[in-house]
C-alpha positions in Angstrom: 11.9 4.0 -18.2 11.1 6.4 -15.4 12.5 9.6 -14.3 12.0 12.0 -11.4 12.4 15.7 -10.8 12.0 17.4 -7.4 9.1 19.9 -7.3 9.1 22.2 -4.3 9.9 20.3 -1.1 7.9 17.2 -1.1 6.7 16.6 -4.6 8.4 15.0 -7.6 7.7 14.6 -11.3 7.8 11.2 -12.8 6.9 10.3 -16.4 7.7 8.6 -19.7 7.9 9.5 -23.3 6.8 7.1 -26.1 6.7 7.3 -29.8 3.8 6.2 -32.1 4.8 6.6 -35.7 6.1 10.2 -35.9 4.2 11.4 -32.9 5.8 11.6 -29.4 3.5 11.0 -26.4 4.6 12.6 -23.2 3.1 11.4 -19.9 3.9 13.2 -16.6 2.8 12.6 -13.0 3.3 14.7 -9.9 4.0 12.3 -7.0 3.8 13.3 -3.3 7.1 12.0 -2.0 5.7 11.7 1.6 2.5 9.7 0.8 3.6 8.1 -2.5 0.2 9.1 -4.0 -0.3 10.6 -7.5 -1.4 14.2 -7.1 -1.9 14.9 -10.8 -1.3 13.2 -14.2 -1.5 14.7 -17.7 -0.3 13.9 -21.2 0.9 16.0 -24.2 2.0 15.3 -27.7 4.9 16.5 -29.8 5.0 16.2 -33.6 8.8 16.5 -34.2 12.0 16.1 -32.3 12.4 19.9 -32.1 9.1 20.1 -30.3 9.8 17.3 -27.8 11.9 19.1 -25.2 9.8 22.4 -25.3 6.6 20.3 -25.1 7.9 18.4 -22.1 8.8 21.7 -20.4 5.5 23.2 -21.2 3.6 20.3 -19.7 5.7 20.4 -16.5 5.1 24.2 -16.2 1.4 23.8 -16.8 1.1 21.1 -14.1 3.2 23.3 -11.7 0.9 26.3 -12.4 3.5 28.3 -14.4 3.2 30.2 -17.7 3.9 28.2 -20.9 5.3 29.1 -24.3 3.6 28.3 -27.6 5.4 25.6 -29.6 7.1 26.4 -32.8 5.8 24.7 -35.9 2.3 23.8 -37.0 0.6 20.8 -35.4 -0.8 18.3 -38.0 -4.5 18.2 -38.6 -6.4 15.3 -37.0 -6.9 12.4 -39.3 -9.4 9.6 -39.1 -7.6 6.4 -38.2 -8.2 3.4 -40.4 -6.6 0.2 -39.2 -4.5 -1.2 -42.0 -5.1 -4.7 -43.2 -1.4 -5.5 -43.0 0.2 -3.1 -40.6 3.8 -2.3 -41.4 6.5 -3.4 -39.0 7.8 -0.5 -36.8 11.1 -0.6 -35.0 10.2 -0.2 -31.3 11.7 2.8 -29.5 14.7 2.3 -27.3 14.5 2.1 -23.6 17.1 2.3 -20.9 15.2 0.2 -18.4 16.3 2.1 -15.3 14.5 4.0 -12.6 16.3 7.4 -12.6 16.0 10.7 -10.8 17.6 14.1 -10.7 20.0 14.5 -7.8 18.5 16.2 -4.8 20.2 16.9 -1.5 18.7 13.9 0.1 19.8 11.5 -2.6 23.3 13.1 -2.7 23.6 12.6 1.0 22.3 9.0 0.8 24.6 8.0 -2.0 27.6 10.1 -0.9 27.6 12.3 -4.1 29.4 15.6 -4.4 27.8 16.4 -7.8 24.4 17.7 -8.6 24.4 17.4 -12.4 23.4 14.1 -14.1 20.8 11.4 -13.7 21.0 9.2 -10.7 20.2 5.5 -11.2 18.0 4.1 -8.3 17.3 0.7 -9.8 17.9 -1.4 -12.9 15.2 -3.6 -14.5 16.3 -7.1 -15.3 17.2 -7.9 -18.9 17.0 -4.3 -19.9 19.5 -2.1 -21.8 20.9 -0.9 -18.5 21.2 -4.4 -17.1 23.0 -5.7 -20.1 25.3 -2.7 -20.1 26.0 -3.4 -16.4 24.8 0.0 -15.2 24.5 -0.1 -11.4 22.4 1.4 -8.7 24.1 4.6 -7.6 25.7 5.3 -11.0 25.3 8.9 -12.2 24.8 9.2 -16.0 26.5 12.4 -17.0 26.7 11.9 -20.8 24.7 10.3 -23.6 26.1 10.0 -27.1 28.4 13.0 -26.5 25.7 15.2 -25.0 26.2 16.4 -21.4 23.4 15.4 -19.0 22.3 18.0 -16.5 19.2 16.2 -15.1 16.9 13.3 -15.7 14.8 15.5 -18.1 17.8 15.8 -20.4 18.4 12.0 -20.5 14.7 11.1 -21.1 14.6 13.5 -24.0 17.7 12.0 -25.6 16.6 8.4 -25.0 13.2 9.1 -26.6 15.0 9.8 -29.9 16.5 6.3 -30.1 15.2 3.1 -31.5 15.9 -0.5 -30.4 19.2 -1.6 -32.1 20.8 1.8 -32.0 24.4 2.0 -30.7 24.8 4.4 -27.8 27.6 5.6 -25.6 27.0 6.4 -21.9 29.3 8.5 -19.7 28.9 7.3 -16.1 30.2 8.5 -12.8 30.8 5.5 -10.5 32.6 5.8 -7.2 34.1 9.1 -8.1 35.5 7.8 -11.4 34.2 8.5 -14.8 33.8 5.5 -17.1 32.4 5.1 -20.7 29.9 2.3 -21.5 29.1 1.4 -25.1 25.9 -0.6 -25.6 23.0 -1.3 -27.9 19.5 0.0 -27.1 16.9 -2.6 -26.3 13.1 -2.3 -26.5 11.3 -1.8 -23.2 11.0 -4.9 -21.1 8.2 -5.5 -18.6 9.1 -4.7 -15.0 6.6 -5.8 -12.3 5.4 -3.2 -9.9 4.1 -5.0 -6.7 1.5 -3.3 -4.5 1.9 -4.4 -0.9 -1.2 -2.6 0.2 -1.3 -4.3 3.6 1.8 -2.3 4.5 1.1 0.7 2.3 4.1 0.1 0.0 4.5 0.0 -3.8 7.8 -1.6 -5.0 9.4 -2.3 -8.3 11.2 -5.6 -9.1 14.7 -4.6 -10.1 18.0 -6.4 -10.6 19.3 -5.3 -7.2 16.2 -6.0 -5.2 12.8 -4.5 -4.7 12.9 -0.7 -5.0 10.3 1.3 -3.0 8.5 3.6 -5.4 5.5 4.7 -3.3 4.5 4.9 0.3 1.1 5.5 1.9 0.7 7.7 5.0 0.4 5.8 8.3 2.6 2.9 7.4 5.2 2.9 10.1 5.7 2.3 13.8 8.8 2.9 15.8 11.4 5.6 15.0 12.8 4.1 11.8 11.0 4.7 8.5 11.6 3.6 5.0 11.8 6.1 2.1 11.1 6.2 -1.6 14.3 5.1 -3.2 15.1 2.5 -0.6 16.0 -1.0 -1.9 14.5 -3.8 0.2 17.0 -6.6 0.9 15.4 -8.6 3.7 12.0 -9.0 5.3 12.1 -10.4 8.9 15.6 -11.8 8.1 14.4 -13.6 5.0 16.3 -12.8 1.8 14.7 -13.3 -1.7 15.8 -13.3 -5.3 12.4 -13.8 -7.0 9.1 -12.2 -6.9 7.5 -15.3 -5.5 9.8 -15.3 -2.6 9.0 -11.6 -2.0 5.2 -12.4 -1.9 5.9 -15.3 0.5 7.9 -13.1 2.9 5.1 -10.4 2.8 2.4 -13.0 3.4 4.2 -14.5 6.4 5.1 -11.1 7.9 1.8 -10.8 9.7 0.7 -7.4 11.0 4.2 -5.9 11.2 7.6 -6.6 9.6 11.2 -5.7 10.1 13.0 -4.7 6.9 16.6 -4.4 6.0 16.9 -1.8 3.2 19.7 -0.3 1.3 19.6 3.5 1.4 22.2 4.8 -0.9 25.2 2.7 0.0 24.3 2.1 3.6 22.2 -0.7 5.2 19.3 0.6 7.3 16.9 -1.3 9.5 13.3 -0.2 9.5 9.9 -1.4 10.7 6.6 -1.3 8.8 3.3 -2.2 10.3 -0.3 -2.7 9.1 -1.8 0.6 8.1 -5.4 1.5 9.2 -7.6 -1.5 8.3 -11.2 -2.5 8.5 -11.7 -6.2 9.5 -14.9 -8.2 8.8 -15.3 -11.7 10.1 -17.3 -14.4 11.8 -16.9 -16.5 14.9 -18.4 -18.9 17.4 -18.9 -18.0 21.0 -19.6 -20.1 24.1 -21.7 -17.5 25.9 -21.2 -19.0 29.4 -24.9 -18.7 30.1 -27.2 -21.4 31.4 -27.0 -24.4 29.1 -23.6 -23.3 27.7 -25.3 -21.8 24.6 -23.1 -21.9 21.5 -23.7 -18.7 19.5 -22.6 -17.8 16.0 -21.6 -14.2 15.5 -20.3 -11.5 13.2 -17.5 -9.0 14.0 -16.5 -5.6 12.5 -13.4 -3.7 13.6 -11.2 -0.9 12.6 -7.6 -1.0 13.7 -5.5 2.2 13.2 -1.9 1.6 14.5 -0.9 5.1 13.4 -3.9 6.7 15.2 -5.2 4.4 18.0 -8.0 6.9 18.7 -9.8 5.5 15.6 -9.8 1.9 16.9 -13.3 0.4 17.1 -14.9 -3.0 17.4 -18.5 -4.2 17.1 -19.7 -7.8 17.6 -23.2 -9.3 17.1 -24.1 -12.8 18.1 -27.4 -14.7 18.4 -28.5 -18.1 19.9 -31.4 -19.9 21.5 -31.2 -20.0 25.2 -31.8 -23.1 27.4 -35.3 -21.7 28.2 -36.2 -21.7 24.5 -36.1 -17.9 24.0 -34.3 -16.3 21.1 -31.3 -14.3 22.2 -29.3 -11.6 20.5 -26.4 -9.6 21.8 -24.8 -6.4 20.4 -21.4 -5.4 21.8 -19.7 -2.1 21.0 -16.4 -0.8 22.4 -12.8 0.1 22.1 -9.9 -2.4 21.6 -6.5 -1.6 23.0 -4.0 -3.2 20.6 -0.6 -4.3 21.5 1.8 -5.5 18.8 4.5 -7.8 20.2 8.1 -8.0 18.9 7.4 -11.4 17.2 5.3 -9.3 14.7 3.0 -12.2 13.7 0.3 -11.6 16.2 -1.4 -9.0 18.3 -2.7 -9.1 21.8 -5.9 -7.0 22.5 -7.8 -5.8 25.6 -11.4 -4.8 24.8 -13.7 -2.7 27.0 -17.2 -2.0 25.8 -20.9 -2.0 26.5 -23.5 -4.6 25.5 -27.2 -4.9 24.9 -28.9 -8.3 25.0 -32.4 -9.0 23.7 -34.6 -12.0 24.3 -37.9 -12.7 22.6 -40.2 -15.6 21.8 -42.9 -17.8 23.3 -42.4 -20.3 26.1 -44.9 -21.9 28.5 -46.4 -19.2 30.7 -44.7 -16.4 28.8 -46.3 -15.4 25.5 -44.9 -12.6 23.3 -41.9 -12.3 25.7 -39.5 -9.5 25.0 -36.7 -8.5 27.2 -33.7 -6.2 27.0 -30.6 -6.2 29.3 -27.7 -3.8 29.3 -24.2 -4.1 30.9 -20.6 -4.2 30.0 -18.0 -6.6 28.7 -14.3 -6.9 29.2 -12.3 -9.4 27.2 -8.7 -10.0 26.0 -7.5 -12.1 23.2 -4.8 -12.9 20.7 -5.0 -12.7 16.9 -2.6 -14.5 14.6 -2.0 -13.0 11.1 -1.5 -14.7 7.8 -1.5 -12.0 5.1 -4.9 -10.2 5.2 -6.5 -12.9 7.5 -6.5 -12.8 11.2 -7.4 -15.8 13.4 -8.5 -14.8 16.9 -9.2 -16.4 20.2 -10.8 -14.4 23.0 -12.2 -14.8 26.5 -13.6 -12.4 29.1 -16.4 -11.4 31.5 -19.9 -10.3 30.5 -21.8 -8.4 33.2 -25.5 -7.8 33.0 -26.7 -5.0 35.3 -30.1 -3.9 34.3 -33.0 -5.5 32.5 -36.6 -4.8 31.4 -39.0 -7.5 30.2 -42.6 -7.6 28.9 -44.8 -10.6 28.3 -48.3 -12.0 28.5 -48.9 -14.5 31.2 -51.1 -17.7 31.3 -54.1 -15.6 32.3 -53.7 -13.4 29.2 -52.6 -10.5 31.3 -49.7 -8.2 30.3 -46.8 -8.2 32.7 -43.8 -6.0 33.0 -40.7 -6.2 35.2 -37.6 -4.2 35.8 -34.7 -6.0 37.4 -31.4 -4.6 38.6 -29.6 -7.8 39.7 -26.1 -8.4 38.5 -25.5 -11.5 36.4 -21.9 -12.5 35.4 -21.0 -14.7 32.5 -17.6 -15.8 31.1 -17.9 -16.1 27.3 -15.1 -17.4 25.1 -15.0 -17.1 21.3 -12.9 -18.1 18.2 -13.1 -16.9 14.6 -11.5 -15.2 11.7 -11.4 -11.7 10.2 -10.3 -10.5 6.8 -8.8 -7.0 6.6 -8.9 -4.6 3.7 
């Protein structure tokens, strides 16, 4: 199971406690609520039930930079582990199978709670103890086997002392009414945490939907944002009951997606968009030059919806001209990206400079080498399917200045500088993969 505890303003403890033989293993992490990233993670051991709560408190204080207290009782001496030939059967520890947190002002406001004591249930893992006991999202667990629960720390400590098969009694506050639930502890069941890195989200597959457990900075556009603790119910109007359906909805979402989430007890519409991504791909271009040269090329771009000033695109293509010279063109510039409401494609306007080089040997021109500079303006559309983007572009390529060197038929070196303006109309199509 997981639990959370607010630390300061924008950080939260999460962690778990397991039992190996007679030793308790305490794992704690400090999560940045805004970014969803793990700031710090540490582990500690306790060697008796009496040491468990003080050891957990000590570890939390240590990670928060506070003074700690020595634990009562002597820690056992380290022993060399020898794997037994026939390991004895050990009853697995009990697990609630719920994502819980202490009640902060934000959670109290979202769920309409007037209490601050207890452990708030954010999500329930399928087939777990909580699922079979019909514990629901939004329930506040206020008692466990007769012990009053003040926070998620109290509950995790008590659950860590149970074994699978133990009978337990939960006191739960639901809709302002207190109910008692008797159930049997189950061993931990696997719950799949899905990383939707394309949108910067991490979600947990629960009985009620996909619970957002982590968010990367730079994920959103518009005025509506999702939050840690939101339950995703729809993506672009598509509902889903299974993880395969969720993956399908994310894959079809393209560069941006409209979400319907449940925040507390209220539905909220939000929009998430592709976070800053680097794209690498290949394409074919019809250069528009004499002979209609067909040129293969490579493209590299950086799209930053949250900070458009970081947008960049670089293209490189090469071909053999109609005259027989080898041509290469390097294009570097800035793409203006427009994400349309359909959310499955983007329209771009690109402005940049180019440098074209020609070299080779043709009749009357030996060791020919020429360079041209100019600018290129193009627009295009890119269709997204998960991490892949298929693009089609067209524009105008203007060459303004050129310098060439060669050896003529009389074996004399020649040089020319030209400033005439040549205009071409290239078109291209290709694919990029973003990561």
